[in-house]
C-alpha positions in Angstrom: 27.4 24.7 -10.1 27.1 27.0 -6.9 29.0 25.4 -3.9 26.6 23.4 -2.2 24.8 25.4 0.6 24.3 23.5 4.4 20.8 22.7 5.5 19.3 25.6 7.4 16.5 24.3 9.2 14.3 21.2 9.3 10.2 20.9 9.8 9.4 18.2 11.1 5.2 17.8 11.3 4.1 16.7 15.3 0.4 15.6 16.2 0.3 18.5 19.0 2.6 20.7 20.1 1.3 21.0 23.5 3.0 17.5 24.2 5.9 18.1 21.8 7.0 21.6 23.1 7.5 20.2 26.6 9.0 17.4 25.4 12.3 19.0 23.2 12.3 21.9 25.5 13.9 18.8 27.8 16.3 17.2 25.0 17.3 20.6 23.7 17.3 22.2 27.4 15.8 25.6 26.2 12.7 26.9 25.1 12.1 27.9 21.2 13.2 31.0 20.2 9.7 31.7 18.0 6.0 29.9 18.6 3.7 31.1 16.7 -0.3 29.9 15.2 0.3 32.0 11.2 -2.7 30.8 10.5 -2.5 27.4 7.9 -0.3 25.7 11.0 1.5 26.9 14.3 4.4 26.1 14.7 7.9 26.2 17.7 11.3 26.7 16.3 14.5 26.1 18.6 18.2 27.3 17.6 20.6 24.2 18.0 24.0 24.8 18.0 25.4 28.1 17.0 23.1 27.9 13.4 20.5 24.8 12.8 17.2 25.5 13.0 14.3 22.8 13.7 11.0 24.0 13.5 7.5 21.1 14.7 5.0 21.5 12.8 1.2 21.3 13.7 -1.6 21.3 10.9 -4.7 22.1 12.3 -6.1 18.8 9.8 -3.8 15.8 9.1 -3.9 14.0 6.2 -3.6 10.7 8.9 -2.3 10.8 12.3 -0.7 7.5 12.4 2.9 7.4 14.1 5.8 7.9 12.2 7.2 5.6 10.1 10.2 5.7 9.0 9.0 3.0 6.6 7.0 5.6 4.3 8.7 7.6 1.8 9.8 11.1 3.2 11.7 11.1 6.1 14.0 7.9 7.5 15.2 10.1 10.9 17.2 13.2 11.8 20.7 12.7 13.3 22.3 15.4 15.2 25.6 16.1 15.3 28.9 14.4 18.0 32.4 14.8 18.3 33.3 11.3 19.7 31.7 8.4 21.3 32.3 10.2 25.0 30.1 12.8 23.2 27.3 9.8 22.9 27.3 8.2 26.4 27.0 11.6 27.8 24.2 11.7 25.9 22.5 8.4 26.8 23.4 9.5 30.5 20.7 12.4 29.8 18.2 10.4 27.9 18.4 8.2 30.2 17.8 11.0 33.3 14.6 12.2 30.8 13.1 8.6 31.1 13.9 8.6 27.0 13.8 4.9 25.7 17.0 5.0 23.6 19.6 2.8 21.7 22.0 2.9 23.9 25.2 3.6 21.6 25.9 1.1 18.8 28.7 0.7 17.4 29.6 0.5 13.2 32.6 0.5 11.5 31.4 4.2 9.9 30.9 5.3 13.2 28.7 5.2 16.5 25.1 6.6 16.8 22.4 6.5 19.7 18.7 6.6 18.7 15.1 7.6 20.3 12.2 8.4 19.6 9.4 11.2 19.9 6.4 11.5 21.5 5.1 11.2 17.7 7.7 8.3 17.1 10.0 10.2 15.2 13.0 8.8 15.0 15.9 11.1 16.4 19.9 10.1 16.6 23.0 11.4 17.9 26.0 10.3 16.2 30.1 10.5 15.5 31.6 9.1 12.7 34.5 7.4 12.8 
C-alpha cells in the first residue's frame, strides 16, 4: 500500500457566498486566492497555512437550505491545528474581537479546543493536542 497522503483541501457548501466570503476573509485575514463561477457552481478558495486549501462552494440549487448540523450524516466539524493552549487563547481573543460567538478554550485529556460556527452554522474548531 502506498503511504497515505495528507489532506489537500476541504470544500464546504454554503448558502450564500456573498455572506460567507467576508466572514471567512475576516477569519483567515486574507482574500480568497480563487473566486470563480465554474458553471455548475461558484466557489471561493483560500490558502490556509503553508499548503492547506479551504474552499466554499455555492450551488444554484441546494437539496435543502437547512442550517448545518453535525447530527446529519457527513461532516461533523473542521478543525485547524494550533501548537499550544496559548495559541488557542490568542484565537479566542481574535474571535471575540470579530464578534464571533465561541466556546472559549475547553480542556480535555487529549487536548484543548476552541469551537465556533460560521454563518451557515458549520462547526469549526481550533485544536491543540496534549
